[in-house]
TIKOL-23558 format. One record per atom (N, C-alpha, C): residue in one letter; x, y negated, z negated. Coordinates in steps of 0.1 Angstrom, whole numbers, padded with zeros to 4 digits, always signed. Layout:
N
AXYZ/...
END
This chain:
185
X+0008+0012+0000/X+0000+0000+0000/X+0009-0012+0000/X+0008-0021+0011/X+0017-0032+0011/X+0013-0043+0000/X+0001-0042-0006/X-0002-0051-0017/X+0001-0046-0030/X+0006-0033-0031/X+0010-0027-0044/X-0001-0028-0054/X-0013-0024-0051/X-0024-0024-0060/X-0026-0011-0066/X-0027-0010-0079/X-0030+0002-0087/X-0043+0009-0083/X-0052+0001-0076/X-0065+0006-0073/X-0066+0011-0059/X-0056+0010-0050/X-0057+0014-0036/X-0063+0028-0034/X-0058+0037-0042/X-0063+0051-0040/X-0077+0052-0043/X-0082+0045-0053/X-0096+0045-0057/X-0104+0039-0046/X-0099+0027-0040/X-0106+0020-0030/X-0107+0029-0017/X-0096+0035-0014/X-0096+0044-0002/X-0107+0055-0003/X-0108+0061-0015/X-0119+0071-0016/X-0133+0065-0017/X-0135+0055-0025/X-0148+0049-0028/X-0154+0042-0016/X-0146+0033-0010/X-0151+0024+0000/X-0150+0031+0014/X-0139+0037+0017/X-0136+0043+0030/X-0139+0058+0030/X-0144+0064+0019/X-0147+0078+0019/X-0135+0087+0021/X-0123+0082+0019/X-0111+0090+0021/X-0108+0093+0035/X-0115+0086+0044/X-0113+0088+0059/X-0099+0084+0063/X-0093+0088+0074/X-0080+0084+0078/X-0079+0068+0079/X-0068+0063+0073/X-0067+0048+0073/X-0052+0045+0075/X-0049+0034+0081/X-0036+0029+0083/X-0036+0014+0079/X-0025+0009+0074/X-0024-0005+0071/X-0019-0011+0085/X-0026-0022+0089/X-0024-0027+0103/X-0024-0042+0103/X-0013-0048+0107/X-0012-0063+0107/X-0022-0069+0116/X-0029-0062+0125/X-0039-0068+0134/X-0052-0071+0127/X-0053-0065+0115/X-0065-0069+0107/X-0060-0079+0097/X-0064-0091+0100/X-0060-0102+0091/X-0071-0107+0082/X-0067-0109+0070/X-0076-0116+0060/X-0069-0129+0056/X-0076-0140+0060/X-0071-0153+0057/X-0078-0159+0045/X-0071-0163+0035/X-0076-0169+0023/X-0066-0177+0016/X-0070-0185+0007/X-0060-0193-0001/X-0052-0183-0010/X-0039-0186-0012/X-0032-0178-0022/X-0037-0180-0036/X-0042-0192-0039/X-0047-0196-0052/X-0061-0202-0050/X-0071-0195-0055/X-0085-0199-0054/X-0089-0207-0067/X-0090-0220-0065/X-0094-0229-0077/X-0108-0227-0081/X-0117-0223-0072/X-0131-0221-0076/X-0134-0207-0073/X-0135-0199-0084/X-0138-0184-0081/X-0152-0181-0077/X-0161-0191-0077/X-0174-0190-0073/X-0176-0191-0058/X-0166-0197-0051/X-0167-0199-0037/X-0153-0198-0030/X-0148-0186-0029/X-0135-0184-0023/X-0137-0182-0008/X-0131-0191+0000/X-0132-0189+0015/X-0124-0178+0020/X-0130-0170+0028/X-0123-0158+0034/X-0126-0158+0049/X-0116-0155+0057/X-0119-0152+0071/X-0113-0138+0075/X-0120-0130+0081/X-0116-0117+0086/X-0114-0118+0101/X-0102-0114+0106/X-0100-0115+0120/X-0094-0101+0124/X-0102-0093+0131/X-0098-0080+0136/X-0099-0081+0151/X-0098-0093+0157/X-0099-0094+0172/X-0088-0088+0179/X-0077-0084+0173/X-0065-0078+0179/X-0067-0063+0181/X-0078-0058+0176/X-0081-0043+0178/X-0092-0042+0188/X-0091-0032+0196/X-0101-0028+0206/X-0112-0019+0200/X-0124-0021+0204/X-0135-0011+0200/X-0138-0010+0185/X-0138-0022+0178/X-0141-0022+0164/X-0156-0019+0163/X-0160-0009+0155/X-0174-0006+0154/X-0180-0011+0140/X-0171-0012+0130/X-0176-0016+0117/X-0164-0022+0109/X-0168-0032+0101/X-0158-0038+0092/X-0164-0039+0078/X-0156-0034+0069/X-0160-0035+0055/X-0150-0044+0047/X-0155-0053+0039/X-0146-0061+0031/X-0148-0058+0016/X-0137-0056+0009/X-0138-0053-0005/X-0127-0059-0013/X-0129-0061-0026/X-0120-0067-0036/X-0117-0056-0046/X-0104-0052-0047/X-0100-0041-0056/X-0105-0043-0070/X-0103-0055-0076/X-0105-0057-0090/X-0118-0064-0093/X-0127-0065-0084/X-0140-0072-0087/X-0150-0061-0093/X-0159-0066-0102/X-0168-0056-0107/X-0178-0051-0096/X-0181-0059-0086/X-0188-0055-0074/X-0178-0054-0063/X-0172-0042-0061/X-0161-0041-0052/X-0164-0044-0037/X-0175-0038-0032/X-0178-0041-0018/X-0184-0054-0016/X-0178-0062-0008/X-0183-0076-0006/X-0193-0076+0005/X-0190-0070+0016/X-0199-0070+0028/X-0195-0059+0038/X-0204-0056+0047/X-0201-0047+0057/X-0208-0053+0070/X-0201-0053+0081/X-0207-0058+0093/X-0203-0050+0105/X-0212-0050+0115/X-0211-0042+0127/X-0211-0051+0139/X-0199-0054+0144/X-0199-0062+0156/X-0206-0055+0168/X-0215-0061+0175/X-0222-0055+0186/X-0213-0055+0198/X-0217-0048+0208/X-0209-0047+0221/X-0206-0061+0226/X-0194-0064+0229/X-0191-0077+0235/X-0188-0088+0225/X-0191-0086+0212/X-0188-0095+0201/X-0175-0092+0194/X-0168-0102+0190/X-0155-0099+0183/X-0157-0096+0168/X-0148-0089+0163/X-0147-0086+0149/X-0141-0097+0141/X-0148-0108+0140/X-0143-0120+0134/X-0155-0126+0125/X-0152-0129+0112/X-0162-0134+0104/X-0156-0142+0093/X-0162-0154+0090/X-0158-0162+0078/X-0169-0163+0068/X-0166-0163+0056/X-0177-0163+0045/X-0170-0168+0032/X-0178-0168+0022/X-0173-0172+0008/X-0177-0160-0001/X-0168-0157-0011/X-0171-0147-0020/X-0168-0152-0035/X-0173-0144-0044/X-0170-0147-0058/X-0160-0137-0063/X-0150-0142-0070/X-0139-0133-0076/X-0140-0134-0091/X-0140-0122-0097/X-0140-0122-0112/X-0126-0124-0117/X-0116-0120-0110/X-0102-0121-0114/X-0093-0120-0102/X-0080-0123-0104/X-0071-0122-0093/X-0072-0107-0087/X-0071-0106-0074/X-0073-0093-0068/X-0069-0093-0053/X-0065-0081-0049/X-0064-0079-0034/X-0078-0080-0028/X-0079-0087-0017/X-0091-0087-0009/X-0088-0081+0004/X-0095-0071+0008/X-0091-0063+0020/X-0103-0063+0030/X-0099-0061+0042/X-0108-0058+0053/X-0103-0045+0060/X-0113-0036+0062/X-0110-0024+0069/X-0119-0024+0082/X-0113-0022+0093/X-0120-0022+0106/X-0119-0007+0112/X-0131-0001+0114/X-0132+0012+0119/X-0133+0012+0134/X-0124+0018+0141/X-0124+0019+0156/X-0132+0031+0160/X-0134+0032+0173/X-0142+0043+0179/X-0136+0057+0175/X-0123+0058+0173/X-0117+0071+0170/X-0119+0075+0155/X-0126+0067+0147/X-0129+0070+0133/X-0118+0065+0124/X-0107+0059+0129/X-0096+0054+0121/X-0099+0041+0115/X-0097+0039+0102/X-0098+0026+0095/X-0085+0019+0096/X-0085+0007+0100/X-0073-0002+0101/X-0075-0012+0090/X-0065-0013+0081/X-0067-0021+0068/X-0057-0032+0068/X-0062-0044+0064/X-0054-0056+0062/X-0059-0062+0049/X-0051-0071+0043/X-0056-0078+0031/X-0046-0088+0026/X-0050-0095+0015/X-0042-0105+0009/X-0045-0104-0006/X-0035-0108-0014/X-0037-0110-0029/X-0042-0125-0030/X-0053-0126-0038/X-0058-0140-0041/X-0057-0141-0056/X-0051-0152-0061/X-0049-0155-0075/X-0060-0165-0078/X-0067-0163-0090/X-0078-0172-0094/X-0078-0172-0109/X-0085-0182-0114/X-0087-0183-0129/X-0097-0173-0134/X-0105-0168-0124/X-0115-0158-0128/X-0128-0163-0132/X-0137-0153-0135/X-0150-0156-0140/X-0161-0159-0129/X-0157-0157-0116/X-0167-0160-0106/X-0179-0151-0106/X-0178-0138-0110/X-0189-0129-0109/X-0198-0130-0122/X-0192-0135-0133/X-0199-0136-0145/X-0203-0150-0149/X-0202-0159-0140/X-0206-0173-0142/X-0219-0176-0135/X-0228-0183-0142/X-0241-0186-0135/X-0239-0194-0123/X-0248-0192-0113/X-0248-0200-0101/X-0250-0214-0104/X-0243-0223-0097/X-0244-0237-0099/X-0258-0242-0095/X-0264-0236-0085/X-0278-0241-0081/X-0288-0238-0091/X-0286-0228-0100/X-0296-0225-0110/X-0299-0236-0120/X-0290-0246-0121/X-0292-0257-0130/X-0302-0267-0123/X-0305-0266-0111/X-0313-0276-0104/X-0328-0270-0103/X-0338-0278-0107/X-0351-0273-0105/X-0356-0272-0091/X-0349-0278-0082/X-0353-0279-0068/X-0348-0267-0060/X-0339-0258-0065/X-0333-0248-0057/X-0343-0238-0051/X-0354-0235-0059/X-0364-0226-0054/X-0371-0231-0041/X-0372-0245-0040/X-0379-0250-0029/X-0372-0248-0016/X-0358-0247-0017/X-0350-0245-0005/X-0345-0230-0003/X-0349-0221-0012/X-0345-0208-0012/X-0346-0201+0002/X-0336-0195+0007/X-0335-0188+0019/X-0336-0197+0032/X-0335-0210+0030/X-0335-0219+0042/X-0321-0216+0049/X-0322-0216+0062/X-0310-0213+0070/X-0308-0225+0079/X-0295-0229+0080/X-0291-0239+0090/X-0280-0233+0097/X-0279-0238+0110/X-0268-0231+0118/X-0262-0242+0128/X-0250-0239+0132/X-0243-0246+0142/X-0236-0237+0151/X-0237-0239+0164/X-0230-0231+0174/X-0221-0240+0182/X-0209-0236+0184/X-0199-0244+0193/X-0200-0238+0207/X-0203-0247+0216/X-0205-0242+0230/X-0192-0243+0238/X-0183-0252+0234/X-0170-0253+0242/X-0159-0257+0232/X-0147-0258+0237/X-0135-0262+0229/X-0130-0249+0222/X-0120-0251+0213/X-0113-0240+0207/X-0123-0231+0199/X-0134-0236+0195/X-0143-0228+0187/X-0155-0222+0195/X-0154-0223+0208/X-0165-0219+0217/X-0170-0205+0213/X-0183-0204+0213/X-0189-0191+0209/X-0191-0188+0195/X-0185-0196+0186/X-0186-0194+0172/X-0199-0200+0167/X-0204-0193+0156/X-0217-0197+0150/X-0214-0198+0135/X-0219-0209+0129/X-0218-0211+0115/X-0232-0211+0109/X-0235-0203+0099/X-0248-0202+0092/X-0246-0206+0078/X-0256-0213+0072/X-0257-0216+0058/X-0270-0211+0053/X-0270-0202+0044/X-0282-0197+0038/X-0283-0201+0023/X-0293-0208+0020/X-0295-0213+0006/X-0300-0201-0002/X-0291-0197-0011/X-0294-0185-0020/X-0284-0185-0031/X-0289-0182-0044/X-0279-0182-0055/X-0269-0171-0055/X-0272-0160-0049/X-0263-0148-0049/X-0259-0144-0063/X-0269-0143-0072/X-0266-0139-0085/X-0262-0124-0086/X-0251-0121-0093/X-0245-0108-0094/X-0252-0098-0103/X-0260-0104-0112/X-0266-0095-0123/X-0257-0093-0134/X-0245-0100-0134/X-0235-0098-0145/X-0235-0110-0155/X-0244-0119-0153/X-0246-0131-0162/X-0258-0127-0171/X-0255-0128-0184/X-0265-0125-0194/X-0279-0132-0191/X-0289-0124-0190/X-0303-0130-0188/X-0306-0134-0174/X-0297-0131-0164/X-0299-0134-0150/X-0299-0121-0142/X-0310-0117-0137/X-0309-0104-0129/X-0302-0106-0116/X-0298-0095-0110/X-0291-0095-0097/X-0301-0100-0087/X-0297-0109-0078/X-0305-0115-0068/X-0296-0120-0057/X-0294-0111-0047/X-0285-0114-0037/X-0290-0108-0024/X-0285-0113-0013/X-0289-0108+0000/X-0284-0094+0002/X-0293-0086+0008/X-0289-0072+0011/X-0285-0070+0025/X-0292-0077+0034/X-0289-0075+0048/X-0293-0088+0056/X-0285-0092+0065/X-0287-0103+0074/X-0285-0098+0088/X-0295-0100+0097/X-0295-0096+0111/X-0295-0108+0119/X-0286-0109+0129/X-0286-0120+0138/X-0290-0115+0152/X-0298-0123+0159/X-0303-0119+0172/X-0304-0132+0180/X-0303-0130+0193/X-0304-0141+0202/X-0319-0144+0205/X-0322-0154+0213/X-0336-0158+0215/X-0345-0147+0221/X-0339-0138+0228/X-0346-0127+0234/X-0347-0115+0224/X-0341-0116+0212/X-0342-0106+0202/X-0331-0096+0202/X-0321-0097+0211/X-0310-0088+0212/X-0301-0091+0201/X-0296-0080+0194/X-0287-0082+0183/X-0274-0088+0186/X-0270-0097+0178/X-0257-0103+0179/X-0247-0096+0169/
END
């Protein structure tokens, strides 16, 4: 394990089912070395250097909720995704991209943080108006330039982990993107 994590063996079994895996520099996880806000750590996963990616799973070795997300790039779409996550403590954050041959290609980074992201209440919970905008989605798509074809979504949701006393788990389970004709993106 290039990140020298004591949990890699557990992660390989639990998240990847023990399937064949290789550490691959073509799977890039871009993130700050030091995350000042553990409630919103920006992450970008870029596996565009691999051909035929069918699935990508992102996980954090030392988070109480290990699996962050799983996405399935559809035909013709790149395995590239940016998002924000909560980190409970400093941890390797990894992305594993499964190619058509069933091999997982794994990349990752260590992110250092002050911690508490998973057990801290959502900032929006303090506002009485958050329920009025719950699940509102705004989007931006770049049509040309260096970001051509990229889409940015913002979904208003507290993403409660269930690890804060008195606050039940309340997070998105699935997001599906489709074009105007209903074809999956």
